[in-house]
mmCIF file of the N, C-alpha and C atoms, coordinates in Angstrom:
data_MODEL
# 
_entry.id   MODEL 
# 
loop_
_atom_site.group_PDB 
_atom_site.id 
_atom_site.type_symbol 
_atom_site.label_atom_id 
_atom_site.label_alt_id 
_atom_site.label_comp_id 
_atom_site.label_asym_id 
_atom_site.label_entity_id 
_atom_site.label_seq_id 
_atom_site.pdbx_PDB_ins_code 
_atom_site.Cartn_x 
_atom_site.Cartn_y 
_atom_site.Cartn_z 
_atom_site.occupancy 
_atom_site.B_iso_or_equiv 
_atom_site.pdbx_formal_charge 
_atom_site.auth_seq_id 
_atom_site.auth_comp_id 
_atom_site.auth_asym_id 
_atom_site.auth_atom_id 
_atom_site.pdbx_PDB_model_num 
ATOM 1   N N  . MET A 1 1  ? 36.141 77.624  127.427 1.00 0.00 ? 1  MET A N  1 
ATOM 2   C CA . MET A 1 1  ? 36.098 76.927  128.298 1.00 0.00 ? 1  MET A CA 1 
ATOM 3   C C  . MET A 1 1  ? 35.757 78.172  129.781 1.00 0.00 ? 1  MET A C  1 
ATOM 4   N N  . ALA A 1 2  ? 34.982 77.735  130.826 1.00 0.00 ? 2  ALA A N  1 
ATOM 5   C CA . ALA A 1 2  ? 34.397 78.777  131.625 1.00 0.00 ? 2  ALA A CA 1 
ATOM 6   C C  . ALA A 1 2  ? 35.490 78.303  132.776 1.00 0.00 ? 2  ALA A C  1 
ATOM 7   N N  . LEU A 1 3  ? 35.681 79.432  133.190 1.00 0.00 ? 3  LEU A N  1 
ATOM 8   C CA . LEU A 1 3  ? 36.804 79.642  134.554 1.00 0.00 ? 3  LEU A CA 1 
ATOM 9   C C  . LEU A 1 3  ? 35.867 78.618  136.187 1.00 0.00 ? 3  LEU A C  1 
ATOM 10  N N  . ILE A 1 4  ? 36.368 77.716  136.476 1.00 0.00 ? 4  ILE A N  1 
ATOM 11  C CA . ILE A 1 4  ? 35.800 77.102  137.711 1.00 0.00 ? 4  ILE A CA 1 
ATOM 12  C C  . ILE A 1 4  ? 36.418 77.522  139.269 1.00 0.00 ? 4  ILE A C  1 
ATOM 13  N N  . THR A 1 5  ? 35.664 78.460  140.061 1.00 0.00 ? 5  THR A N  1 
ATOM 14  C CA . THR A 1 5  ? 36.635 78.981  140.971 1.00 0.00 ? 5  THR A CA 1 
ATOM 15  C C  . THR A 1 5  ? 35.666 78.286  142.329 1.00 0.00 ? 5  THR A C  1 
ATOM 16  N N  . ASP A 1 6  ? 36.323 78.096  143.165 1.00 0.00 ? 6  ASP A N  1 
ATOM 17  C CA . ASP A 1 6  ? 35.925 77.524  144.465 1.00 0.00 ? 6  ASP A CA 1 
ATOM 18  C C  . ASP A 1 6  ? 35.020 78.608  144.805 1.00 0.00 ? 6  ASP A C  1 
ATOM 19  N N  . ALA A 1 7  ? 33.467 78.565  145.523 1.00 0.00 ? 7  ALA A N  1 
ATOM 20  C CA . ALA A 1 7  ? 32.909 79.644  145.997 1.00 0.00 ? 7  ALA A CA 1 
ATOM 21  C C  . ALA A 1 7  ? 32.790 79.405  147.286 1.00 0.00 ? 7  ALA A C  1 
ATOM 22  N N  . SER A 1 8  ? 32.859 78.587  148.111 1.00 0.00 ? 8  SER A N  1 
ATOM 23  C CA . SER A 1 8  ? 32.949 78.299  149.255 1.00 0.00 ? 8  SER A CA 1 
ATOM 24  C C  . SER A 1 8  ? 33.892 78.710  150.143 1.00 0.00 ? 8  SER A C  1 
ATOM 25  N N  . GLY A 1 9  ? 33.581 78.951  151.454 1.00 0.00 ? 9  GLY A N  1 
ATOM 26  C CA . GLY A 1 9  ? 34.497 79.563  152.265 1.00 0.00 ? 9  GLY A CA 1 
ATOM 27  C C  . GLY A 1 9  ? 35.122 78.715  153.328 1.00 0.00 ? 9  GLY A C  1 
ATOM 28  N N  . SER A 1 10 ? 36.330 78.831  153.505 1.00 0.00 ? 10 SER A N  1 
ATOM 29  C CA . SER A 1 10 ? 37.052 77.976  154.802 1.00 0.00 ? 10 SER A CA 1 
ATOM 30  C C  . SER A 1 10 ? 36.931 78.427  155.733 1.00 0.00 ? 10 SER A C  1 
ATOM 31  N N  . ARG A 1 11 ? 36.731 79.715  155.935 1.00 0.00 ? 11 ARG A N  1 
ATOM 32  C CA . ARG A 1 11 ? 37.126 80.469  157.535 1.00 0.00 ? 11 ARG A CA 1 
ATOM 33  C C  . ARG A 1 11 ? 35.907 81.453  158.014 1.00 0.00 ? 11 ARG A C  1 
ATOM 34  N N  . ALA A 1 12 ? 35.597 81.487  158.710 1.00 0.00 ? 12 ALA A N  1 
ATOM 35  C CA . ALA A 1 12 ? 34.526 82.523  159.271 1.00 0.00 ? 12 ALA A CA 1 
ATOM 36  C C  . ALA A 1 12 ? 35.226 83.372  160.444 1.00 0.00 ? 12 ALA A C  1 
ATOM 37  N N  . ALA A 1 13 ? 34.543 84.667  160.513 1.00 0.00 ? 13 ALA A N  1 
ATOM 38  C CA . ALA A 1 13 ? 35.015 85.461  162.051 1.00 0.00 ? 13 ALA A CA 1 
ATOM 39  C C  . ALA A 1 13 ? 33.930 86.187  162.047 1.00 0.00 ? 13 ALA A C  1 
ATOM 40  N N  . THR A 1 14 ? 33.357 86.462  163.543 1.00 0.00 ? 14 THR A N  1 
ATOM 41  C CA . THR A 1 14 ? 32.529 87.576  163.896 1.00 0.00 ? 14 THR A CA 1 
ATOM 42  C C  . THR A 1 14 ? 33.067 89.236  163.463 1.00 0.00 ? 14 THR A C  1 
ATOM 43  N N  . VAL A 1 15 ? 32.504 90.008  163.074 1.00 0.00 ? 15 VAL A N  1 
ATOM 44  C CA . VAL A 1 15 ? 32.987 91.541  162.661 1.00 0.00 ? 15 VAL A CA 1 
ATOM 45  C C  . VAL A 1 15 ? 32.182 92.570  163.602 1.00 0.00 ? 15 VAL A C  1 
ATOM 46  N N  . THR A 1 16 ? 33.392 93.046  164.134 1.00 0.00 ? 16 THR A N  1 
ATOM 47  C CA . THR A 1 16 ? 32.823 94.295  165.121 1.00 0.00 ? 16 THR A CA 1 
ATOM 48  C C  . THR A 1 16 ? 33.513 95.469  163.923 1.00 0.00 ? 16 THR A C  1 
ATOM 49  N N  . PRO A 1 17 ? 31.915 96.449  163.898 1.00 0.00 ? 17 PRO A N  1 
ATOM 50  C CA . PRO A 1 17 ? 32.515 97.582  162.826 1.00 0.00 ? 17 PRO A CA 1 
ATOM 51  C C  . PRO A 1 17 ? 33.871 98.137  163.517 1.00 0.00 ? 17 PRO A C  1 
ATOM 52  N N  . SER A 1 18 ? 34.277 99.022  162.591 1.00 0.00 ? 18 SER A N  1 
ATOM 53  C CA . SER A 1 18 ? 35.466 99.781  162.798 1.00 0.00 ? 18 SER A CA 1 
ATOM 54  C C  . SER A 1 18 ? 35.245 101.091 161.618 1.00 0.00 ? 18 SER A C  1 
ATOM 55  N N  . ASP A 1 19 ? 35.160 102.368 161.911 1.00 0.00 ? 19 ASP A N  1 
ATOM 56  C CA . ASP A 1 19 ? 36.064 103.276 161.334 1.00 0.00 ? 19 ASP A CA 1 
ATOM 57  C C  . ASP A 1 19 ? 37.360 103.369 160.707 1.00 0.00 ? 19 ASP A C  1 
ATOM 58  N N  . THR A 1 20 ? 38.367 102.777 161.817 1.00 0.00 ? 20 THR A N  1 
ATOM 59  C CA . THR A 1 20 ? 39.560 102.611 161.468 1.00 0.00 ? 20 THR A CA 1 
ATOM 60  C C  . THR A 1 20 ? 40.369 101.229 161.141 1.00 0.00 ? 20 THR A C  1 
ATOM 61  N N  . LEU A 1 21 ? 39.770 100.258 161.567 1.00 0.00 ? 21 LEU A N  1 
ATOM 62  C CA . LEU A 1 21 ? 40.933 98.862  161.747 1.00 0.00 ? 21 LEU A CA 1 
ATOM 63  C C  . LEU A 1 21 ? 39.944 98.408  160.357 1.00 0.00 ? 21 LEU A C  1 
ATOM 64  N N  . ASP A 1 22 ? 40.749 97.434  159.703 1.00 0.00 ? 22 ASP A N  1 
ATOM 65  C CA . ASP A 1 22 ? 40.715 96.308  158.675 1.00 0.00 ? 22 ASP A CA 1 
ATOM 66  C C  . ASP A 1 22 ? 40.321 95.308  159.350 1.00 0.00 ? 22 ASP A C  1 
ATOM 67  N N  . LEU A 1 23 ? 39.374 94.428  158.641 1.00 0.00 ? 23 LEU A N  1 
ATOM 68  C CA . LEU A 1 23 ? 39.091 93.165  159.158 1.00 0.00 ? 23 LEU A CA 1 
ATOM 69  C C  . LEU A 1 23 ? 40.393 92.268  159.143 1.00 0.00 ? 23 LEU A C  1 
ATOM 70  N N  . SER A 1 24 ? 40.499 91.397  159.840 1.00 0.00 ? 24 SER A N  1 
ATOM 71  C CA . SER A 1 24 ? 42.154 90.616  160.046 1.00 0.00 ? 24 SER A CA 1 
ATOM 72  C C  . SER A 1 24 ? 41.662 89.102  159.189 1.00 0.00 ? 24 SER A C  1 
ATOM 73  N N  . ILE A 1 25 ? 42.002 89.559  157.836 1.00 0.00 ? 25 ILE A N  1 
ATOM 74  C CA . ILE A 1 25 ? 41.995 88.840  156.448 1.00 0.00 ? 25 ILE A CA 1 
ATOM 75  C C  . ILE A 1 25 ? 42.825 87.768  156.579 1.00 0.00 ? 25 ILE A C  1 
ATOM 76  N N  . PRO A 1 26 ? 42.845 86.532  156.585 1.00 0.00 ? 26 PRO A N  1 
ATOM 77  C CA . PRO A 1 26 ? 43.632 85.507  156.397 1.00 0.00 ? 26 PRO A CA 1 
ATOM 78  C C  . PRO A 1 26 ? 44.779 85.272  155.382 1.00 0.00 ? 26 PRO A C  1 
ATOM 79  N N  . SER A 1 27 ? 46.016 85.275  155.363 1.00 0.00 ? 27 SER A N  1 
ATOM 80  C CA . SER A 1 27 ? 46.917 85.365  154.536 1.00 0.00 ? 27 SER A CA 1 
ATOM 81  C C  . SER A 1 27 ? 46.894 84.860  153.160 1.00 0.00 ? 27 SER A C  1 
ATOM 82  N N  . GLY A 1 28 ? 46.929 85.445  152.123 1.00 0.00 ? 28 GLY A N  1 
ATOM 83  C CA . GLY A 1 28 ? 46.808 85.213  150.467 1.00 0.00 ? 28 GLY A CA 1 
ATOM 84  C C  . GLY A 1 28 ? 45.178 85.817  150.129 1.00 0.00 ? 28 GLY A C  1 
ATOM 85  N N  . LEU A 1 29 ? 44.570 86.025  151.019 1.00 0.00 ? 29 LEU A N  1 
ATOM 86  C CA . LEU A 1 29 ? 43.041 86.925  150.547 1.00 0.00 ? 29 LEU A CA 1 
ATOM 87  C C  . LEU A 1 29 ? 43.104 88.444  150.565 1.00 0.00 ? 29 LEU A C  1 
ATOM 88  N N  . ASN A 1 30 ? 42.481 88.969  149.935 1.00 0.00 ? 30 ASN A N  1 
ATOM 89  C CA . ASN A 1 30 ? 42.620 90.341  149.821 1.00 0.00 ? 30 ASN A CA 1 
ATOM 90  C C  . ASN A 1 30 ? 40.862 90.947  150.313 1.00 0.00 ? 30 ASN A C  1 
ATOM 91  N N  . GLY A 1 31 ? 40.040 90.202  150.842 1.00 0.00 ? 31 GLY A N  1 
ATOM 92  C CA . GLY A 1 31 ? 38.963 90.148  151.397 1.00 0.00 ? 31 GLY A CA 1 
ATOM 93  C C  . GLY A 1 31 ? 37.997 88.986  151.579 1.00 0.00 ? 31 GLY A C  1 
ATOM 94  N N  . THR A 1 32 ? 36.793 89.424  152.127 1.00 0.00 ? 32 THR A N  1 
ATOM 95  C CA . THR A 1 32 ? 35.903 88.176  152.475 1.00 0.00 ? 32 THR A CA 1 
ATOM 96  C C  . THR A 1 32 ? 35.210 87.877  150.984 1.00 0.00 ? 32 THR A C  1 
ATOM 97  N N  . LYS A 1 33 ? 34.600 86.857  151.172 1.00 0.00 ? 33 LYS A N  1 
ATOM 98  C CA . LYS A 1 33 ? 33.947 86.192  150.053 1.00 0.00 ? 33 LYS A CA 1 
ATOM 99  C C  . LYS A 1 33 ? 32.571 86.423  150.383 1.00 0.00 ? 33 LYS A C  1 
ATOM 100 N N  . TYR A 1 34 ? 32.003 86.227  151.550 1.00 0.00 ? 34 TYR A N  1 
ATOM 101 C CA . TYR A 1 34 ? 30.662 86.913  152.116 1.00 0.00 ? 34 TYR A CA 1 
ATOM 102 C C  . TYR A 1 34 ? 30.774 87.559  153.150 1.00 0.00 ? 34 TYR A C  1 
ATOM 103 N N  . ILE A 1 35 ? 29.513 88.143  152.940 1.00 0.00 ? 35 ILE A N  1 
ATOM 104 C CA . ILE A 1 35 ? 29.191 88.655  154.455 1.00 0.00 ? 35 ILE A CA 1 
ATOM 105 C C  . ILE A 1 35 ? 27.550 88.257  154.718 1.00 0.00 ? 35 ILE A C  1 
ATOM 106 N N  . CYS A 1 36 ? 27.488 87.910  156.192 1.00 0.00 ? 36 CYS A N  1 
ATOM 107 C CA . CYS A 1 36 ? 26.193 87.413  156.694 1.00 0.00 ? 36 CYS A CA 1 
ATOM 108 C C  . CYS A 1 36 ? 25.628 88.170  157.719 1.00 0.00 ? 36 CYS A C  1 
ATOM 109 N N  . VAL A 1 37 ? 24.398 88.901  157.781 1.00 0.00 ? 37 VAL A N  1 
ATOM 110 C CA . VAL A 1 37 ? 24.024 89.393  158.824 1.00 0.00 ? 37 VAL A CA 1 
ATOM 111 C C  . VAL A 1 37 ? 23.063 88.684  159.591 1.00 0.00 ? 37 VAL A C  1 
ATOM 112 N N  . GLY A 1 38 ? 23.254 88.899  160.976 1.00 0.00 ? 38 GLY A N  1 
ATOM 113 C CA . GLY A 1 38 ? 21.946 88.217  161.774 1.00 0.00 ? 38 GLY A CA 1 
ATOM 114 C C  . GLY A 1 38 ? 20.675 89.072  161.704 1.00 0.00 ? 38 GLY A C  1 
ATOM 115 N N  . VAL A 1 39 ? 20.929 90.599  162.142 1.00 0.00 ? 39 VAL A N  1 
ATOM 116 C CA . VAL A 1 39 ? 19.756 90.982  161.794 1.00 0.00 ? 39 VAL A CA 1 
ATOM 117 C C  . VAL A 1 39 ? 19.680 92.361  160.828 1.00 0.00 ? 39 VAL A C  1 
ATOM 118 N N  . SER A 1 40 ? 18.777 92.783  159.718 1.00 0.00 ? 40 SER A N  1 
ATOM 119 C CA . SER A 1 40 ? 18.666 93.670  158.989 1.00 0.00 ? 40 SER A CA 1 
ATOM 120 C C  . SER A 1 40 ? 19.503 94.632  158.875 1.00 0.00 ? 40 SER A C  1 
ATOM 121 N N  . GLY A 1 41 ? 19.554 95.049  158.322 1.00 0.00 ? 41 GLY A N  1 
ATOM 122 C CA . GLY A 1 41 ? 20.079 96.608  158.243 1.00 0.00 ? 41 GLY A CA 1 
ATOM 123 C C  . GLY A 1 41 ? 21.128 97.385  157.411 1.00 0.00 ? 41 GLY A C  1 
ATOM 124 N N  . ASP A 1 42 ? 21.563 98.357  156.988 1.00 0.00 ? 42 ASP A N  1 
ATOM 125 C CA . ASP A 1 42 ? 22.741 99.383  156.306 1.00 0.00 ? 42 ASP A CA 1 
ATOM 126 C C  . ASP A 1 42 ? 23.984 98.380  156.807 1.00 0.00 ? 42 ASP A C  1 
ATOM 127 N N  . LEU A 1 43 ? 24.351 98.464  155.738 1.00 0.00 ? 43 LEU A N  1 
ATOM 128 C CA . LEU A 1 43 ? 26.116 98.026  155.979 1.00 0.00 ? 43 LEU A CA 1 
ATOM 129 C C  . LEU A 1 43 ? 26.916 98.606  155.049 1.00 0.00 ? 43 LEU A C  1 
ATOM 130 N N  . SER A 1 44 ? 27.632 99.657  155.849 1.00 0.00 ? 44 SER A N  1 
ATOM 131 C CA . SER A 1 44 ? 28.529 100.449 155.433 1.00 0.00 ? 44 SER A CA 1 
ATOM 132 C C  . SER A 1 44 ? 30.018 99.645  155.237 1.00 0.00 ? 44 SER A C  1 
ATOM 133 N N  . VAL A 1 45 ? 30.362 99.661  154.152 1.00 0.00 ? 45 VAL A N  1 
ATOM 134 C CA . VAL A 1 45 ? 32.118 98.538  153.566 1.00 0.00 ? 45 VAL A CA 1 
ATOM 135 C C  . VAL A 1 45 ? 33.095 99.681  153.066 1.00 0.00 ? 45 VAL A C  1 
ATOM 136 N N  . ILE A 1 46 ? 34.414 99.127  153.207 1.00 0.00 ? 46 ILE A N  1 
ATOM 137 C CA . ILE A 1 46 ? 34.950 99.436  152.037 1.00 0.00 ? 46 ILE A CA 1 
ATOM 138 C C  . ILE A 1 46 ? 35.341 98.226  151.523 1.00 0.00 ? 46 ILE A C  1 
ATOM 139 N N  . THR A 1 47 ? 35.354 98.167  150.019 1.00 0.00 ? 47 THR A N  1 
ATOM 140 C CA . THR A 1 47 ? 35.437 96.782  149.538 1.00 0.00 ? 47 THR A CA 1 
ATOM 141 C C  . THR A 1 47 ? 36.946 96.625  148.995 1.00 0.00 ? 47 THR A C  1 
ATOM 142 N N  . SER A 1 48 ? 37.154 95.605  148.465 1.00 0.00 ? 48 SER A N  1 
ATOM 143 C CA . SER A 1 48 ? 38.655 95.108  148.606 1.00 0.00 ? 48 SER A CA 1 
ATOM 144 C C  . SER A 1 48 ? 39.126 96.043  147.521 1.00 0.00 ? 48 SER A C  1 
ATOM 145 N N  . GLY A 1 49 ? 38.803 96.696  146.513 1.00 0.00 ? 49 GLY A N  1 
ATOM 146 C CA . GLY A 1 49 ? 38.699 97.672  145.363 1.00 0.00 ? 49 GLY A CA 1 
ATOM 147 C C  . GLY A 1 49 ? 39.002 98.819  146.153 1.00 0.00 ? 49 GLY A C  1 
ATOM 148 N N  . GLY A 1 50 ? 38.537 99.215  147.347 1.00 0.00 ? 50 GLY A N  1 
ATOM 149 C CA . GLY A 1 50 ? 38.900 100.577 148.298 1.00 0.00 ? 50 GLY A CA 1 
ATOM 150 C C  . GLY A 1 50 ? 37.877 101.402 147.816 1.00 0.00 ? 50 GLY A C  1 
ATOM 151 N N  . ASP A 1 51 ? 36.557 100.739 147.444 1.00 0.00 ? 51 ASP A N  1 
ATOM 152 C CA . ASP A 1 51 ? 35.223 101.668 147.361 1.00 0.00 ? 51 ASP A CA 1 
ATOM 153 C C  . ASP A 1 51 ? 34.451 101.984 148.680 1.00 0.00 ? 51 ASP A C  1 
ATOM 154 N N  . THR A 1 52 ? 34.138 102.955 149.073 1.00 0.00 ? 52 THR A N  1 
ATOM 155 C CA . THR A 1 52 ? 33.471 103.130 150.097 1.00 0.00 ? 52 THR A CA 1 
ATOM 156 C C  . THR A 1 52 ? 31.868 103.179 149.981 1.00 0.00 ? 52 THR A C  1 
ATOM 157 N N  . VAL A 1 53 ? 30.916 102.408 150.149 1.00 0.00 ? 53 VAL A N  1 
ATOM 158 C CA . VAL A 1 53 ? 29.930 102.193 149.617 1.00 0.00 ? 53 VAL A CA 1 
ATOM 159 C C  . VAL A 1 53 ? 28.740 101.478 150.910 1.00 0.00 ? 53 VAL A C  1 
ATOM 160 N N  . THR A 1 54 ? 27.724 102.317 150.644 1.00 0.00 ? 54 THR A N  1 
ATOM 161 C CA . THR A 1 54 ? 26.668 101.626 152.235 1.00 0.00 ? 54 THR A CA 1 
ATOM 162 C C  . THR A 1 54 ? 25.294 101.134 151.559 1.00 0.00 ? 54 THR A C  1 
ATOM 163 N N  . LEU A 1 55 ? 25.791 99.655  151.754 1.00 0.00 ? 55 LEU A N  1 
ATOM 164 C CA . LEU A 1 55 ? 24.584 98.667  151.074 1.00 0.00 ? 55 LEU A CA 1 
ATOM 165 C C  . LEU A 1 55 ? 22.930 98.910  152.031 1.00 0.00 ? 55 LEU A C  1 
ATOM 166 N N  . LYS A 1 56 ? 22.245 99.151  151.208 1.00 0.00 ? 56 LYS A N  1 
ATOM 167 C CA . LYS A 1 56 ? 21.299 99.537  152.107 1.00 0.00 ? 56 LYS A CA 1 
ATOM 168 C C  . LYS A 1 56 ? 20.075 97.866  152.263 1.00 0.00 ? 56 LYS A C  1 
ATOM 169 N N  . ALA A 1 57 ? 19.510 97.776  153.428 1.00 0.00 ? 57 ALA A N  1 
ATOM 170 C CA . ALA A 1 57 ? 18.979 97.108  153.616 1.00 0.00 ? 57 ALA A CA 1 
ATOM 171 C C  . ALA A 1 57 ? 19.154 95.804  153.675 1.00 0.00 ? 57 ALA A C  1 
ATOM 172 N N  . VAL A 1 58 ? 20.210 95.495  154.459 1.00 0.00 ? 58 VAL A N  1 
ATOM 173 C CA . VAL A 1 58 ? 20.994 94.432  154.021 1.00 0.00 ? 58 VAL A CA 1 
ATOM 174 C C  . VAL A 1 58 ? 19.961 93.157  154.445 1.00 0.00 ? 58 VAL A C  1 
ATOM 175 N N  . ALA A 1 59 ? 19.593 92.238  153.738 1.00 0.00 ? 59 ALA A N  1 
ATOM 176 C CA . ALA A 1 59 ? 18.656 90.934  154.158 1.00 0.00 ? 59 ALA A CA 1 
ATOM 177 C C  . ALA A 1 59 ? 19.610 90.251  155.125 1.00 0.00 ? 59 ALA A C  1 
ATOM 178 N N  . ALA A 1 60 ? 19.058 89.849  156.389 1.00 0.00 ? 60 ALA A N  1 
ATOM 179 C CA . ALA A 1 60 ? 19.608 88.853  157.324 1.00 0.00 ? 60 ALA A CA 1 
ATOM 180 C C  . ALA A 1 60 ? 19.348 87.428  156.709 1.00 0.00 ? 60 ALA A C  1 
ATOM 181 N N  . GLY A 1 61 ? 19.975 86.518  157.320 1.00 0.00 ? 61 GLY A N  1 
ATOM 182 C CA . GLY A 1 61 ? 20.483 85.291  156.859 1.00 0.00 ? 61 GLY A CA 1 
ATOM 183 C C  . GLY A 1 61 ? 21.157 84.772  155.672 1.00 0.00 ? 61 GLY A C  1 
ATOM 184 N N  . ILE A 1 62 ? 21.307 85.632  154.864 1.00 0.00 ? 62 ILE A N  1 
ATOM 185 C CA . ILE A 1 62 ? 21.460 85.517  153.149 1.00 0.00 ? 62 ILE A CA 1 
ATOM 186 C C  . ILE A 1 62 ? 23.228 85.490  153.203 1.00 0.00 ? 62 ILE A C  1 
ATOM 187 N N  . PHE A 1 63 ? 24.100 84.973  152.583 1.00 0.00 ? 63 PHE A N  1 
ATOM 188 C CA . PHE A 1 63 ? 25.693 85.089  152.274 1.00 0.00 ? 63 PHE A CA 1 
ATOM 189 C C  . PHE A 1 63 ? 25.562 85.892  151.397 1.00 0.00 ? 63 PHE A C  1 
ATOM 190 N N  . HIS A 1 64 ? 25.731 86.744  151.553 1.00 0.00 ? 64 HIS A N  1 
ATOM 191 C CA . HIS A 1 64 ? 25.973 88.447  150.580 1.00 0.00 ? 64 HIS A CA 1 
ATOM 192 C C  . HIS A 1 64 ? 27.436 88.182  149.713 1.00 0.00 ? 64 HIS A C  1 
ATOM 193 N N  . PRO A 1 65 ? 27.393 87.953  148.505 1.00 0.00 ? 65 PRO A N  1 
ATOM 194 C CA . PRO A 1 65 ? 28.786 87.833  147.965 1.00 0.00 ? 65 PRO A CA 1 
ATOM 195 C C  . PRO A 1 65 ? 29.436 89.157  147.686 1.00 0.00 ? 65 PRO A C  1 
ATOM 196 N N  . ILE A 1 66 ? 30.036 89.320  148.703 1.00 0.00 ? 66 ILE A N  1 
ATOM 197 C CA . ILE A 1 66 ? 30.665 91.031  148.230 1.00 0.00 ? 66 ILE A CA 1 
ATOM 198 C C  . ILE A 1 66 ? 32.271 90.671  149.030 1.00 0.00 ? 66 ILE A C  1 
ATOM 199 N N  . SER A 1 67 ? 33.091 91.231  148.348 1.00 0.00 ? 67 SER A N  1 
ATOM 200 C CA . SER A 1 67 ? 34.461 91.139  148.681 1.00 0.00 ? 67 SER A CA 1 
ATOM 201 C C  . SER A 1 67 ? 34.682 92.597  149.706 1.00 0.00 ? 67 SER A C  1 
ATOM 202 N N  . VAL A 1 68 ? 35.090 92.519  151.106 1.00 0.00 ? 68 VAL A N  1 
ATOM 203 C CA . VAL A 1 68 ? 35.327 93.671  151.496 1.00 0.00 ? 68 VAL A CA 1 
ATOM 204 C C  . VAL A 1 68 ? 36.610 93.727  152.379 1.00 0.00 ? 68 VAL A C  1 
ATOM 205 N N  . ARG A 1 69 ? 36.930 94.874  152.666 1.00 0.00 ? 69 ARG A N  1 
ATOM 206 C CA . ARG A 1 69 ? 38.187 94.920  153.936 1.00 0.00 ? 69 ARG A CA 1 
ATOM 207 C C  . ARG A 1 69 ? 38.075 95.852  155.011 1.00 0.00 ? 69 ARG A C  1 
ATOM 208 N N  . ARG A 1 70 ? 37.049 96.045  155.325 1.00 0.00 ? 70 ARG A N  1 
ATOM 209 C CA . ARG A 1 70 ? 36.285 97.315  156.090 1.00 0.00 ? 70 ARG A CA 1 
ATOM 210 C C  . ARG A 1 70 ? 34.842 97.439  156.307 1.00 0.00 ? 70 ARG A C  1 
ATOM 211 N N  . VAL A 1 71 ? 34.060 96.577  157.361 1.00 0.00 ? 71 VAL A N  1 
ATOM 212 C CA . VAL A 1 71 ? 32.899 97.172  157.686 1.00 0.00 ? 71 VAL A CA 1 
ATOM 213 C C  . VAL A 1 71 ? 32.999 98.443  159.013 1.00 0.00 ? 71 VAL A C  1 
ATOM 214 N N  . LEU A 1 72 ? 32.693 99.495  158.187 1.00 0.00 ? 72 LEU A N  1 
ATOM 215 C CA . LEU A 1 72 ? 32.436 101.205 158.784 1.00 0.00 ? 72 LEU A CA 1 
ATOM 216 C C  . LEU A 1 72 ? 31.505 100.921 160.028 1.00 0.00 ? 72 LEU A C  1 
ATOM 217 N N  . SER A 1 73 ? 31.544 101.518 161.296 1.00 0.00 ? 73 SER A N  1 
ATOM 218 C CA . SER A 1 73 ? 30.889 101.364 162.410 1.00 0.00 ? 73 SER A CA 1 
ATOM 219 C C  . SER A 1 73 ? 29.499 102.785 161.884 1.00 0.00 ? 73 SER A C  1 
ATOM 220 N N  . THR A 1 74 ? 30.649 103.688 161.314 1.00 0.00 ? 74 THR A N  1 
ATOM 221 C CA . THR A 1 74 ? 29.402 104.698 160.984 1.00 0.00 ? 74 THR A CA 1 
ATOM 222 C C  . THR A 1 74 ? 28.549 104.452 159.437 1.00 0.00 ? 74 THR A C  1 
ATOM 223 N N  . GLY A 1 75 ? 27.170 104.423 159.787 1.00 0.00 ? 75 GLY A N  1 
ATOM 224 C CA . GLY A 1 75 ? 26.929 103.960 158.695 1.00 0.00 ? 75 GLY A CA 1 
ATOM 225 C C  . GLY A 1 75 ? 26.222 102.841 158.923 1.00 0.00 ? 75 GLY A C  1 
ATOM 226 N N  . THR A 1 76 ? 26.602 101.866 159.689 1.00 0.00 ? 76 THR A N  1 
ATOM 227 C CA . THR A 1 76 ? 26.310 100.568 159.758 1.00 0.00 ? 76 THR A CA 1 
ATOM 228 C C  . THR A 1 76 ? 24.890 100.141 160.871 1.00 0.00 ? 76 THR A C  1 
ATOM 229 N N  . THR A 1 77 ? 23.698 99.511  160.323 1.00 0.00 ? 77 THR A N  1 
ATOM 230 C CA . THR A 1 77 ? 22.955 99.427  161.109 1.00 0.00 ? 77 THR A CA 1 
ATOM 231 C C  . THR A 1 77 ? 22.699 98.106  161.414 1.00 0.00 ? 77 THR A C  1 
ATOM 232 N N  . ALA A 1 78 ? 23.141 97.097  160.414 1.00 0.00 ? 78 ALA A N  1 
ATOM 233 C CA . ALA A 1 78 ? 22.712 95.890  160.458 1.00 0.00 ? 78 ALA A CA 1 
ATOM 234 C C  . ALA A 1 78 ? 23.566 95.364  161.837 1.00 0.00 ? 78 ALA A C  1 
ATOM 235 N N  . THR A 1 79 ? 23.303 94.046  162.465 1.00 0.00 ? 79 THR A N  1 
ATOM 236 C CA . THR A 1 79 ? 23.955 93.625  163.612 1.00 0.00 ? 79 THR A CA 1 
ATOM 237 C C  . THR A 1 79 ? 24.295 92.054  163.404 1.00 0.00 ? 79 THR A C  1 
ATOM 238 N N  . GLY A 1 80 ? 25.030 91.174  164.105 1.00 0.00 ? 80 GLY A N  1 
ATOM 239 C CA . GLY A 1 80 ? 25.195 90.033  164.250 1.00 0.00 ? 80 GLY A CA 1 
ATOM 240 C C  . GLY A 1 80 ? 26.094 89.575  162.557 1.00 0.00 ? 80 GLY A C  1 
ATOM 241 N N  . ILE A 1 81 ? 26.922 90.410  162.686 1.00 0.00 ? 81 ILE A N  1 
ATOM 242 C CA . ILE A 1 81 ? 27.782 90.743  161.211 1.00 0.00 ? 81 ILE A CA 1 
ATOM 243 C C  . ILE A 1 81 ? 28.501 89.355  161.048 1.00 0.00 ? 81 ILE A C  1 
ATOM 244 N N  . VAL A 1 82 ? 28.799 88.811  160.725 1.00 0.00 ? 82 VAL A N  1 
ATOM 245 C CA . VAL A 1 82 ? 29.749 87.328  160.115 1.00 0.00 ? 82 VAL A CA 1 
ATOM 246 C C  . VAL A 1 82 ? 30.562 87.458  158.733 1.00 0.00 ? 82 VAL A C  1 
ATOM 247 N N  . ALA A 1 83 ? 32.358 87.871  158.864 1.00 0.00 ? 83 ALA A N  1 
ATOM 248 C CA . ALA A 1 83 ? 32.647 87.565  157.603 1.00 0.00 ? 83 ALA A CA 1 
ATOM 249 C C  . ALA A 1 83 ? 32.777 86.214  157.491 1.00 0.00 ? 83 ALA A C  1 
ATOM 250 N N  . VAL A 1 84 ? 33.174 85.906  155.894 1.00 0.00 ? 84 VAL A N  1 
ATOM 251 C CA . VAL A 1 84 ? 33.354 84.532  155.546 1.00 0.00 ? 84 VAL A CA 1 
ATOM 252 C C  . VAL A 1 84 ? 34.725 84.609  154.488 1.00 0.00 ? 84 VAL A C  1 
ATOM 253 N N  . TYR A 1 85 ? 35.566 83.725  154.643 1.00 0.00 ? 85 TYR A N  1 
ATOM 254 C CA . TYR A 1 85 ? 36.327 83.914  153.505 1.00 0.00 ? 85 TYR A CA 1 
ATOM 255 C C  . TYR A 1 85 ? 36.792 82.617  153.312 1.00 0.00 ? 85 TYR A C  1 
# 
């Protein structure tokens, strides 16, 4: 039997990249459900699992299913970033 989960987001917030501050994640969650960018570019993040990675050439206008706790300013060139929870 397949596990069915709710993939929709119920909250969203504009992201200001920071090398020192985690996102303001709603209570009960450990990261984002999706990240969307308004202008394509690289997106440097710390995932909910603690990995630091740079996603190259992230496409604009698409909801990217990645759970992150921080969007880093160093290495991020994408703009208009929105986190969906």
